[in-house]
C-alpha positions in Angstrom: 61.9 -23.5 -47.3 62.6 -21.0 -50.0 62.1 -17.5 -48.4 62.1 -14.5 -50.6 63.8 -11.5 -49.0 61.4 -8.8 -50.3 61.7 -6.8 -47.1 58.0 -6.2 -46.5 55.3 -8.4 -45.0 52.6 -5.7 -45.3 50.6 -4.0 -42.6 48.8 -5.6 -39.7 46.2 -3.2 -38.3 44.2 -3.1 -35.0 40.7 -1.8 -35.5 38.0 -0.8 -33.1 34.6 0.2 -34.5 36.2 0.6 -37.9 38.8 3.1 -36.5 42.5 2.3 -36.7 44.0 2.3 -33.2 47.3 0.7 -34.1 49.4 -0.7 -37.0 52.6 -2.6 -37.4 54.8 -3.4 -40.4 57.9 -5.4 -40.9 59.6 -7.9 -43.1 62.2 -10.5 -43.7 65.6 -8.8 -44.3 67.9 -11.8 -44.6 68.2 -15.5 -44.2 66.2 -16.2 -41.0 66.3 -12.5 -40.0 63.3 -10.3 -39.6 62.7 -6.7 -38.6 59.9 -4.6 -37.2 59.9 -1.5 -39.4 57.1 0.5 -37.8 54.7 0.3 -34.9 52.2 3.0 -34.4 49.5 3.3 -31.7 46.8 5.9 -31.1 48.5 7.9 -28.4 45.4 7.8 -26.2 45.3 4.0 -26.3 48.7 3.2 -24.8 49.1 0.5 -22.1 46.1 -1.4 -23.2 48.1 -4.3 -24.8 47.4 -3.3 -28.4 51.1 -2.9 -29.2 51.8 -6.4 -27.7 49.1 -8.0 -29.8 50.4 -6.3 -32.9 54.0 -7.3 -32.2 52.9 -10.9 -31.4 51.0 -11.1 -34.7 53.8 -9.8 -36.8 56.3 -12.1 -35.0 54.1 -15.1 -35.9 54.0 -14.1 -39.6 57.8 -13.8 -39.5 58.4 -17.1 -37.8 56.2 -18.9 -40.4 58.5 -17.3 -43.0 61.5 -18.9 -41.3 62.8 -16.0 -39.1 64.6 -16.9 -35.9 65.9 -13.4 -35.1 64.0 -10.2 -35.0 65.4 -6.6 -35.1 64.0 -3.2 -34.4 65.3 0.3 -34.4 64.1 2.8 -31.7 64.8 6.5 -31.6 67.3 7.3 -28.9 65.4 8.9 -26.0 62.0 7.3 -27.0 60.8 6.6 -23.5 57.7 4.7 -24.7 59.4 2.5 -27.3 62.6 1.5 -25.5 60.9 0.1 -22.3 58.3 -1.6 -24.5 60.8 -3.5 -26.6 63.1 -4.3 -23.7 60.0 -5.8 -21.8 59.5 -8.0 -24.9 63.0 -9.5 -24.7 64.8 -7.3 -27.1 68.5 -6.7 -26.3 70.4 -3.6 -27.1 73.0 -4.1 -29.8 74.3 -0.7 -31.0 73.7 3.0 -31.7 73.5 4.1 -35.4 72.7 7.2 -37.3 69.0 7.2 -38.3 68.1 6.0 -41.8 67.2 8.9 -43.9 69.2 11.6 -42.0 70.1 14.5 -44.1 73.7 15.7 -44.2 73.1 18.0 -41.2 70.8 15.8 -39.1 72.2 13.8 -36.2 69.2 11.6 -35.2 70.3 8.4 -33.6 68.6 5.0 -33.5 69.2 2.3 -31.0 69.2 -1.2 -32.6 67.7 -4.1 -30.6 67.3 -7.8 -31.4 65.7 -10.9 -30.0 65.6 -14.6 -30.8 62.1 -15.7 -31.9 
């Protein structure tokens, strides 16, 4: 399989009555390695399984493209995202400075991965 590492698989969107209630985006970032770049949910629609459905759908796309490992970054202190990803089998790997921090910003991301 010849996989192109373009870094973006596009958006997958959850709709209800033509209203966006969730969206996820990710891509292949290396040989057999994928990443969840973003996962957004309507804040009033948490704990309904929408995030799980979106994550599962993106994971299937990435597996078809040859990914066997999936990464995600979560903001340190994100008490919705951290338990969600840990419940999905993601394992903490490291703390890093957030991508896009300015010289004076000190935001920290927690990097997680899982085998898929």
